[in-house]
N, C-alpha and C positions, 0 to 999 in steps of 0.2 A: 574446365570447371574446378573451382576452388574447394579444398578440403575443409569441411565445416568444423572438424576437430581442432584446428589451429586457431580458430576465431575465439578470442577471449570475450566473455560477457562484460558489459559496461559496469563500472563501479556504481552501485545504486546507493542513493542517499536516504532511502527509506527502509526501515527494518520492521520485522514482526513486533507487534505490541505498540508501535508508534501511533499517535493521534494525528490523523490527516484530514484535510478538507478537499472535496472534489471541486475543481475549478472549471471543468468543462464536461460536456456531455449531458445525458438525460438526468443524471443524479446531481447536477451542479448545485453546490451549496450544502450538500450533505456532509456530515462530519462523522467519523467513526474510527474505530481501532483497526489496525492492520491485522488480519487473521493469518494471511499466508502471502509469501513473496515467491513469484515464479521468475527466477533470475534469467533463465534461458530466453524467455519471451518478453522480459521487462514489463511484467504485469503483476498486479497486486489484487488480492481479494480484501475488500473493506467491509466491515460489519455494518449492515443496514443500507448499503449503497449498491446501485446497479442490480436491483432485484429482477430476476427472470422467473417465468413460470416453467416448471419442469414437470412433464407428465411421467408418473411413476406407475409401474406394474404392481399388482398386488404381491406382497411377500409376507414372510412371517411377522415382521415388525409392523407393517401396515397392511392388514388383510383386505382393505378396500381399495388400496392404491389411490389414484386421483392426481390432482394438480397441486404441486408444492412450490411455494415461493422460496428461492434461494439466491445467494449472492453470486454474481459472475465476476470474472476478472476485469479490471480496469487498467489501461495503460498507465505507466508510471508518470508520463508527461502530463496527465490530466489531474494529478494530485499535488498538493502542497502540504508540507509539514506544518503543524500548528505550534506556534511559539509557546513554550511552557510558561513564560512570564506574562505576556500580553494577551494570549489566546487568539492572536491573529495569524493568518497564513504567512509563512516566511520561507525564504530560500535557506539553503543549508551550506555551511562552509565547514572546513576542517582545520584544526589548529592543535598544536602541542600543548598539553596541560602541564601543571606543575611537576607531575611525575614523569614527564617526558613521553607520555603516550598520546597518540593521535586520536582526537575526539571530535565528534560532530558539534557544531555550534550554530545557533540561530542567528541569521544575519541582522534581524531587527534589533534584538536586545543584546546580542553577544553572549547569551547564556548557553551553557553546556547542555546538550540534549542527552538525557540518560536512557 
């Protein structure tokens, strides 16, 4: 059996705060901002996409408890970054900028992703 500590997580092309579009699954077509990236599992939580019903017990904040809709994680392969110029889903590349720093670029327009 292999030791899991030696396995390096994949380099993800999507970061927190990016605008992404869901290209597969129940939320296909939904667009939203990335709220959280779970690197170990290659999953992302997207605002307004992949909503699930969660049953909550009564507590101080919600005295009645009940059923709450919240976002669940989506696998990174089911997402595409939205091009800042055209607004269409695009693949992501990496290139050195003028300052010599490695930056992400949209494959469609060639524009740098901030």
